[in-house]
C-alpha positions as CSV (number, residue, x, y, z in Angstrom):
1,M,-27.1,235.4,-69.4
2,S,-24.9,232.5,-70.5
3,H,-27.1,230.3,-68.1
4,V,-30.5,231.9,-69.6
5,I,-29.4,230.8,-73.2
6,T,-27.9,228.0,-72.2
7,L,-31.4,226.6,-70.9
8,C,-32.9,227.1,-74.2
9,G,-30.2,225.5,-76.1
10,I,-28.5,227.9,-77.4
11,E,-25.0,229.5,-76.7
12,E,-24.6,233.1,-75.9
13,N,-21.7,233.8,-77.7
14,Q,-23.0,232.6,-81.0
15,I,-25.8,235.2,-80.8
16,S,-24.5,238.7,-79.2
17,A,-20.8,238.4,-79.6
18,S,-21.1,237.1,-83.0
19,R,-23.2,239.6,-83.8
20,I,-21.6,242.4,-82.3
21,R,-18.4,241.5,-84.5
22,A,-20.1,240.9,-87.3
23,V,-21.9,245.1,-87.1
24,L,-18.1,246.2,-86.0
25,C,-16.4,244.6,-89.0
26,R,-18.7,245.3,-91.9
27,G,-18.5,248.9,-90.3
28,E,-21.9,249.1,-90.2
29,M,-22.1,252.1,-87.5
30,R,-26.1,252.6,-88.7
31,H,-26.6,249.4,-87.0
32,I,-24.6,250.5,-84.1
33,A,-28.2,250.1,-82.3
34,D,-28.1,246.1,-82.7
35,V,-24.8,246.8,-80.5
36,A,-26.5,248.2,-78.0
37,A,-29.8,246.2,-78.6
38,C,-27.6,242.9,-77.5
39,G,-25.9,244.3,-74.6
40,T,-29.7,245.2,-73.2
41,V,-30.4,241.8,-74.0
42,M,-27.7,240.3,-72.2
43,M,-28.5,242.8,-69.4
44,I,-32.2,241.3,-69.4
45,G,-30.6,237.5,-69.4
46,T,-28.5,238.2,-66.6
47,H,-31.2,239.6,-64.5
48,L,-33.7,236.6,-65.4
49,F,-30.8,234.1,-64.5
50,N,-30.6,235.5,-61.5
51,M,-34.0,235.9,-60.7
52,F,-34.0,232.3,-61.6
53,A,-31.4,231.3,-59.6
54,T,-32.2,233.1,-56.2
55,N,-35.6,231.7,-56.2
56,T,-34.6,227.9,-56.8
57,L,-32.5,228.1,-54.4
58,L,-34.6,229.5,-52.0
59,K,-37.4,227.2,-53.1
60,K,-39.8,230.1,-53.7
61,F,-42.8,230.1,-56.6
62,W,-41.9,227.1,-59.2
63,R,-39.6,225.6,-56.8
64,S,-41.6,225.5,-53.7
65,D,-41.2,221.8,-51.5
66,R,-45.2,222.3,-51.3
67,I,-45.4,221.6,-55.0
68,W,-42.6,219.2,-55.4
69,T,-42.7,217.2,-52.8
70,H,-46.4,216.0,-52.9
71,S,-47.3,212.4,-53.6
72,I,-48.9,213.1,-57.0
73,F,-44.9,214.2,-58.2
74,D,-43.0,211.4,-56.0
75,R,-42.1,209.8,-59.3
76,K,-38.4,209.7,-60.8
77,T,-39.7,211.6,-63.9
78,F,-41.2,214.3,-61.9
79,K,-38.0,214.5,-59.4
80,K,-35.9,215.5,-62.9
81,I,-37.2,218.9,-62.9
82,P,-36.3,220.4,-59.4
83,L,-33.0,218.5,-59.9
84,F,-32.5,220.0,-63.2
85,C,-33.5,223.7,-61.7
86,D,-31.3,223.2,-58.7
87,T,-28.5,222.0,-60.2
88,R,-28.5,224.8,-62.9
89,A,-28.6,227.5,-59.9
90,L,-26.0,225.5,-57.8
91,M,-23.5,225.5,-60.7
92,A,-23.8,229.5,-60.9
93,S,-24.1,230.4,-57.2
94,Q,-20.7,228.9,-56.1
95,Y,-19.0,231.6,-58.1
96,W,-21.1,234.4,-56.5
97,D,-20.3,237.1,-54.5
98,R,-19.9,236.7,-50.6
99,K,-22.3,239.1,-50.0
100,R,-25.2,237.1,-51.8
101,I,-24.2,234.2,-50.4
102,E,-24.4,234.7,-47.1
103,E,-28.1,236.9,-48.1
104,I,-29.1,233.0,-49.2
105,Q,-28.0,232.0,-45.8
106,E,-29.6,234.3,-43.9
107,R,-33.0,234.0,-45.6
108,R,-32.8,230.1,-45.8
109,L,-32.2,230.1,-41.9
110,R,-35.5,232.4,-41.5
111,T,-37.3,230.0,-43.3
112,L,-35.8,226.9,-41.2
113,F,-36.3,228.6,-37.6
114,E,-40.2,229.8,-38.9
115,H,-40.9,226.2,-39.4
116,A,-39.0,225.0,-36.4
117,R,-40.8,227.1,-34.2
118,R,-43.8,225.0,-34.7
119,I,-41.7,221.8,-32.9
120,P,-41.3,221.7,-29.0
121,F,-38.0,221.5,-28.6
122,W,-37.4,224.2,-31.0
123,K,-39.8,226.4,-30.1
124,D,-38.2,226.9,-26.8
125,A,-34.6,226.7,-27.8
126,L,-35.3,229.6,-30.5
127,E,-37.0,232.1,-28.0
128,P,-33.7,234.5,-27.8
129,I,-34.0,234.7,-31.4
130,A,-35.3,237.8,-33.4
131,L,-36.3,236.4,-36.4
132,N,-36.4,240.3,-37.9
133,E,-32.8,241.1,-37.2
134,P,-29.6,239.5,-38.8
135,L,-29.5,235.6,-37.7
136,R,-26.0,234.5,-38.4
137,P,-24.7,236.8,-35.7
138,Q,-27.2,235.4,-33.3
139,M,-26.2,231.7,-34.0
140,P,-24.1,231.8,-30.6
141,K,-27.6,232.5,-28.6
142,L,-28.5,228.9,-29.5
143,P,-27.6,225.4,-27.9
144,I,-25.1,223.3,-29.7
145,T,-27.5,219.9,-30.6
146,S,-26.3,216.5,-30.8
147,K,-27.1,212.9,-30.7
148,K,-27.0,213.0,-27.4
149,V,-29.4,215.7,-26.8
150,F,-31.9,214.1,-29.3
151,S,-31.5,210.4,-27.6
152,E,-32.8,212.1,-24.4
153,K,-36.2,213.4,-25.7
154,K,-39.1,212.1,-27.0
155,R,-39.5,212.1,-30.6
156,A,-42.4,214.0,-30.8
157,E,-40.5,216.6,-29.0
158,Y,-38.3,217.3,-31.8
159,T,-39.7,216.2,-35.4
160,D,-42.8,217.6,-37.5
161,P,-45.8,215.3,-37.2
162,A,-47.2,216.6,-40.2
163,L,-44.2,215.3,-42.4
164,L,-43.1,211.9,-40.2
165,P,-45.5,210.0,-42.6
166,T,-43.6,210.7,-46.0
167,S,-39.8,211.0,-44.4
168,Q,-37.7,208.1,-44.0
169,L,-36.1,206.9,-40.8
170,E,-32.0,207.0,-40.8
171,R,-29.7,205.4,-38.6
172,T,-26.1,206.7,-38.3
173,S,-23.3,204.2,-39.3
174,G,-22.2,204.2,-35.1
175,T,-19.1,205.4,-35.3
176,T,-19.6,207.3,-32.0
177,G,-19.9,203.9,-30.6
178,K,-24.0,204.8,-30.2
179,P,-26.3,204.2,-32.9
180,F,-28.5,206.9,-33.7
181,E,-31.8,207.0,-35.2
182,F,-33.0,210.6,-37.3
183,Y,-35.6,211.2,-40.4
184,H,-35.0,212.9,-43.6
185,D,-38.2,214.2,-45.7
186,R,-38.7,215.0,-49.5
187,G,-37.3,218.3,-49.1
188,Y,-34.0,217.2,-48.2
189,E,-34.3,214.4,-50.6
190,L,-34.8,216.8,-53.7
191,R,-32.0,219.5,-52.8
192,S,-29.5,216.6,-51.8
193,Y,-29.8,215.0,-55.5
194,A,-28.9,218.6,-56.9
195,I,-25.7,219.3,-54.1
196,C,-24.4,215.5,-55.5
197,E,-24.6,216.4,-59.1
198,R,-22.7,219.6,-58.4
199,I,-19.9,217.3,-57.2
200,F,-20.2,214.6,-59.8
201,R,-19.8,217.5,-62.5
202,T,-17.0,219.0,-60.4
203,V,-14.4,215.7,-60.2
204,S,-15.7,214.7,-63.9
205,G,-14.8,218.2,-65.4
206,G,-18.1,219.5,-65.8
207,I,-19.5,216.6,-67.9
208,R,-21.8,214.0,-66.3
209,Y,-20.3,210.6,-66.0
210,P,-21.9,207.4,-64.9
211,V,-21.6,206.9,-61.2
212,I,-21.0,203.6,-59.4
213,S,-21.6,203.8,-55.5
214,I,-19.4,201.2,-53.8
215,R,-21.5,200.8,-50.4
216,A,-23.3,198.8,-47.6
217,R,-26.4,200.5,-48.5
218,E,-27.7,203.0,-50.2
219,R,-28.2,206.8,-49.0
220,M,-31.1,209.1,-49.3
221,G,-30.5,211.6,-51.9
222,F,-27.2,210.3,-53.5
223,A,-28.2,210.2,-57.1
224,L,-31.2,210.2,-59.1
225,M,-30.2,208.9,-62.4
226,N,-26.7,207.6,-64.4
227,Y,-26.4,206.1,-61.1
228,H,-25.2,202.6,-60.3
229,F,-25.5,201.2,-56.4
230,F,-22.8,198.3,-55.9
231,H,-23.4,196.3,-52.9
232,V,-20.1,195.4,-50.6
233,R,-20.9,194.4,-47.0
234,G,-17.1,195.7,-46.2
235,F,-13.6,196.1,-46.5
236,N,-13.0,192.4,-47.1
237,S,-15.9,192.3,-49.8
238,V,-14.1,194.4,-52.0
239,R,-11.8,191.6,-52.6
240,H,-14.3,189.2,-52.7
241,R,-16.5,190.9,-55.6
242,L,-13.5,192.4,-57.4
243,H,-14.7,190.2,-60.8
244,Q,-18.4,191.5,-60.3
245,L,-17.2,195.4,-59.6
246,V,-14.5,195.1,-62.7
247,E,-17.2,193.6,-65.0
248,L,-19.5,196.5,-64.0
249,I,-16.8,199.1,-64.7
250,R,-16.2,197.6,-68.3
251,S,-20.0,197.0,-69.4
252,F,-19.9,200.8,-69.7
253,E,-18.7,202.1,-73.0
254,G,-17.0,204.9,-71.7
255,S,-15.5,206.3,-68.2
256,V,-17.4,206.2,-64.8
257,V,-17.1,207.8,-61.8
258,L,-16.1,205.6,-58.9
259,F,-17.2,206.7,-55.1
260,G,-16.5,204.6,-52.0
261,F,-15.0,204.9,-48.8
262,S,-11.6,205.7,-48.4
263,S,-10.1,202.8,-47.1
264,W,-12.1,200.3,-49.4
265,I,-11.0,202.9,-52.4
266,L,-7.2,202.1,-51.4
267,E,-8.1,198.4,-51.2
268,L,-9.3,198.2,-54.3
269,A,-6.3,200.3,-55.8
270,R,-3.8,197.6,-54.0
271,L,-5.7,194.7,-55.7
272,V,-5.5,196.3,-59.8
273,Q,-2.1,196.8,-59.1
274,E,-1.6,193.1,-57.4
275,R,-3.9,191.5,-60.3
276,G,-2.3,193.7,-63.5
277,L,-6.2,195.0,-63.9
278,T,-6.9,198.6,-65.8
279,L,-10.3,200.0,-65.1
280,R,-11.7,203.3,-67.4
281,L,-12.3,205.8,-64.4
282,K,-12.8,209.4,-65.2
283,A,-12.3,210.1,-61.5
284,V,-12.7,208.4,-57.9
285,M,-14.5,210.1,-54.7
286,A,-13.5,208.9,-51.4
287,A,-15.4,209.6,-47.8
288,G,-15.7,208.7,-44.6
289,E,-11.9,209.0,-44.0
290,E,-8.8,211.3,-44.5
291,L,-6.4,209.9,-46.8
292,S,-2.4,211.0,-46.5
293,D,-0.6,212.1,-49.4
294,K,1.1,209.2,-49.9
295,R,-2.6,206.9,-50.1
296,R,-3.7,209.7,-52.3
297,H,-0.7,209.3,-55.0
298,E,-0.8,205.7,-54.4
299,I,-4.6,205.6,-55.3
300,E,-4.3,207.9,-58.4
301,E,-1.0,206.2,-59.6
302,T,-2.4,202.9,-59.6
303,L,-6.1,203.4,-61.2
304,G,-4.8,206.2,-63.6
305,T,-7.3,209.2,-62.5
306,K,-7.7,211.9,-59.9
307,L,-9.3,211.4,-56.3
308,Y,-11.5,213.8,-55.1
309,M,-12.2,214.1,-51.1
310,Y,-16.3,214.3,-50.3
311,Y,-17.0,215.4,-46.3
312,A,-20.7,214.3,-45.5
313,T,-22.1,212.8,-42.5
314,S,-25.4,210.5,-42.1
315,E,-27.5,213.4,-40.5
316,L,-26.4,216.0,-42.0
317,G,-25.8,215.3,-45.5
318,R,-23.1,216.5,-47.9
319,L,-21.3,219.4,-46.1
320,A,-18.3,220.2,-48.5
321,F,-16.7,218.9,-51.7
322,E,-13.3,219.2,-53.3
323,C,-12.7,221.3,-56.0
324,E,-10.4,221.0,-59.2
325,R,-7.5,222.2,-56.8
326,H,-8.3,219.5,-54.4
327,V,-9.3,222.3,-51.9
328,L,-12.6,221.2,-49.9
329,H,-15.7,223.6,-50.1
330,V,-18.3,224.1,-48.0
331,N,-21.9,223.7,-49.6
332,E,-23.1,226.9,-48.1
333,E,-26.4,227.0,-49.9
334,W,-27.0,223.7,-48.3
335,A,-25.9,224.1,-44.7
336,Y,-24.5,227.1,-42.6
337,V,-21.1,225.7,-41.2
338,E,-19.9,226.9,-38.1
339,I,-16.2,225.9,-36.0
340,V,-16.5,226.6,-32.5
341,D,-14.6,225.8,-29.5
342,D,-15.5,223.9,-26.5
343,T,-18.4,226.4,-24.7
344,G,-20.0,226.4,-28.7
345,T,-18.4,230.0,-29.0
346,P,-17.4,230.5,-32.7
347,V,-13.8,230.6,-33.1
348,P,-11.9,233.2,-35.7
349,P,-11.3,231.9,-39.5
350,G,-8.5,229.6,-39.4
351,S,-8.8,228.0,-36.0
352,E,-9.5,224.7,-35.6
353,G,-12.3,223.8,-33.3
354,R,-15.6,221.4,-33.7
355,I,-17.6,221.1,-36.5
356,V,-21.4,222.2,-36.1
357,A,-24.1,222.8,-38.6
358,T,-27.5,224.1,-39.5
359,V,-28.9,222.3,-42.5
360,F,-31.2,224.5,-44.2
361,D,-33.6,221.0,-45.8
362,T,-34.1,219.2,-42.7
363,M,-37.3,220.3,-41.8
364,V,-38.9,217.2,-40.6
365,M,-35.9,216.9,-37.8
366,P,-34.4,219.9,-38.0
367,F,-30.2,220.1,-37.1
368,I,-29.7,223.2,-36.3
369,R,-26.1,224.0,-34.4
370,Y,-25.6,219.9,-34.7
371,D,-22.3,218.6,-33.5
372,S,-20.7,217.1,-36.4
373,G,-18.5,215.1,-33.9
374,D,-15.5,216.0,-36.1
375,R,-12.8,218.8,-36.0
376,G,-11.6,221.0,-38.5
377,I,-10.4,224.6,-39.9
378,V,-12.8,227.0,-41.9
379,S,-10.5,229.8,-44.1
380,E,-12.2,232.6,-46.0
381,D,-8.9,232.9,-48.3
382,T,-10.0,232.5,-52.1
383,C,-9.5,229.7,-53.7
384,P,-7.3,229.3,-57.0
385,C,-10.3,227.6,-58.3
386,G,-12.5,230.6,-58.5
387,R,-15.5,229.7,-56.2
388,T,-16.4,231.8,-53.4
389,L,-17.6,229.0,-51.3
390,R,-15.4,228.7,-47.8
391,T,-12.7,226.4,-47.8
392,I,-12.5,223.1,-44.6
393,Q,-9.7,221.2,-43.7
394,L,-10.9,218.3,-41.7
395,K,-8.7,217.3,-38.9
396,G,-8.9,213.7,-37.0
397,R,-10.4,211.4,-39.7
398,Q,-7.8,209.0,-40.0
399,I,-8.0,205.8,-42.2
400,T,-7.4,202.7,-39.3
401,L,-7.3,199.4,-40.5
402,I,-7.1,196.1,-37.9
403,A,-4.2,193.9,-38.7
404,F,-3.9,190.6,-38.0
405,D,-0.6,188.5,-37.8
406,D,-1.3,186.2,-40.8
407,G,-2.0,189.4,-43.3
408,R,-5.7,189.4,-42.3
409,I,-7.0,193.3,-42.8
410,V,-10.3,194.5,-41.3
411,S,-11.6,198.4,-41.9
412,L,-12.6,199.5,-38.9
413,L,-15.8,201.1,-40.5
414,D,-16.8,197.5,-41.1
415,I,-17.6,197.7,-37.3
416,P,-20.1,200.5,-36.4
417,P,-22.9,198.5,-38.8
418,I,-23.1,195.2,-36.6
419,F,-24.3,197.5,-33.8
420,D,-26.1,199.5,-36.1
421,F,-28.1,195.9,-36.7
422,Y,-28.4,195.1,-33.2
423,A,-29.5,198.8,-31.7
424,S,-32.6,197.3,-29.9
425,A,-29.7,195.3,-27.8
426,I,-26.6,198.0,-27.0
427,R,-27.1,201.2,-26.7
428,Q,-22.9,202.5,-26.9
429,F,-20.5,200.1,-27.5
430,Q,-16.2,200.2,-27.1
431,I,-14.2,197.3,-28.5
432,V,-11.0,197.2,-26.9
433,R,-8.2,195.0,-28.5
434,T,-6.3,193.5,-25.5
435,E,-4.0,190.4,-27.6
436,E,-3.8,189.6,-31.2
437,Y,-7.2,188.0,-31.2
438,A,-8.8,188.9,-28.1
439,F,-11.3,191.6,-27.9
440,T,-13.3,192.8,-25.0
441,V,-16.5,194.7,-25.9
442,R,-17.0,197.5,-23.2
443,I,-21.6,197.9,-23.7
444,I,-24.1,199.9,-22.3
445,P,-26.8,197.4,-23.1
446,T,-30.6,197.4,-23.2
447,P,-32.8,194.4,-21.5
448,R,-32.6,192.4,-24.7
449,F,-28.8,192.0,-24.7
450,E,-28.5,188.8,-23.3
451,M,-31.3,187.4,-25.8
452,R,-28.9,188.2,-28.5
453,K,-25.4,188.3,-26.5
454,E,-24.1,185.2,-28.8
455,T,-25.6,186.1,-32.0
456,I,-23.8,189.8,-32.0
457,A,-20.4,187.7,-31.1
458,E,-20.9,185.7,-33.5
459,H,-21.6,188.7,-36.1
460,L,-18.3,190.4,-35.1
461,I,-16.0,187.0,-35.3
462,R,-17.2,186.5,-38.8
463,T,-16.3,190.3,-39.7
464,L,-13.1,190.2,-37.5
465,H,-11.3,187.1,-37.6
466,P,-12.6,183.5,-37.3
467,R,-10.0,183.1,-34.3
468,A,-11.2,186.4,-32.6
469,D,-11.9,185.6,-29.0
470,I,-15.0,187.8,-28.0
471,S,-15.8,188.6,-24.1
472,W,-18.2,191.4,-22.5
473,E,-18.0,193.8,-20.0
474,V,-21.1,195.9,-18.9
475,T,-20.5,199.7,-18.3
476,D,-22.0,202.9,-17.3
477,A,-19.9,205.2,-19.5
478,L,-17.2,204.9,-22.0
479,T,-13.9,206.5,-23.0
480,E,-14.5,209.7,-24.7
481,G,-12.1,211.1,-27.4
482,R,-10.6,214.7,-27.8
483,N,-13.5,215.6,-29.9
484,G,-16.2,214.6,-27.6
485,K,-17.2,211.1,-29.5
486,A,-16.7,207.9,-27.4
487,L,-13.7,206.2,-28.9
488,Y,-15.6,203.0,-30.0
489,F,-12.5,201.2,-30.7
490,M,-9.0,201.1,-28.6
491,D,-5.9,199.1,-29.0
492,Q,-4.4,198.2,-25.6
493,R,-1.6,195.6,-26.8
494,S,1.7,196.3,-25.3
495,P,4.1,197.4,-27.2
496,A,1.4,199.5,-29.5
497,P,1.3,198.5,-33.1
498,V,1.7,200.1,-36.2
499,Y,-1.3,199.7,-38.4
500,V,-1.4,199.4,-42.2
């Protein structure tokens, strides 16, 4: 009820509760019908909001993507309408009972599968699935997909040609050692804005503060309004552009929410402490790498605010967010997340395994049972925050900083974008540090490699160290890690170093 009345700009407790108290306190029992009427209004209001929220999450009627992804509405002003509806629904659904959340997932999976069957690859893959039966128990019948699966096929086999002209081509950061191209459509963008809105409001206590994103490039569907993009090339750019960042933060009358990669936020905290700066921050959001308790405490103590983790991948979008109790919750209205073993079989809750996800809003290029390349543990235990969304723990996304004996430090996250930029020359890469300044780059090249070889080496030297010595080694296969990803960085110096 409160959600419906709030939509109209009126608080529920100013209507029904106050009216009931007034009636009872005055002893006007002849008006006891007013109390019953108030209760009836509340029931009707609750029913109407539940209907609104459910159909909004299912993208039915007023929230159909057929309406809001039309070119007529491809303007910021119009995008605010589905954003408003979606955000209202998502702020409520995170507290729904499990049965209701699972019903939403079932219906969203059915819509996705019905659409995916028009696409050649998925038409065949979905053959064993009976759409008129519960779908989540049938998920193990489907193959695990990955970058490798799609890379070996032609684009026409796994994309919807009708949606391609209005979709955006994206690339992974190459953290598997192999850059990957994929597509996101307008439907993905619109729902993603609302998923992020819920996260922004969670980290700032329910109030929407301005968000500053420290990134090398913008990502589709991150924020629609009250948002500022601050460009940095990489880890060391945080130091070089500190003055401009501080000026931007101080240009706001109040506090802001700051977002960035964990290693970049850590570097910012160390610079703030080093220079005795004070920043007005409501909260800090970190992504990309896990933070130890010690590093989290260091950041919070120095920046004077709370830090919240955020789990996302380039292909799958925003999969989980941290609540007020600093527990990661899966965005279950966005994706169906499974933890599976090496054979693709789901493991019991509380067991570690590979994280695979099916995203409900990737119609142009469906990501169904897609291997994120990460490992984790999903729990069904109740969180003290009151949210009923399942919780997840990530395993293995640790910060790695490449340190040199002269004090220079480079984040490992600064390396993949270089190979992303030169994806036409190198299919896959792996950097091996053999000595303090010596690096061997193992590659699976394309015919264009020889032509770009020197340019790529120069780019690597600028990023790593002016004294870096780059040598190349052509290979047919690269060493894989425990999670099946190719290890894109290895340190083979002896003795093994201890990183910052």
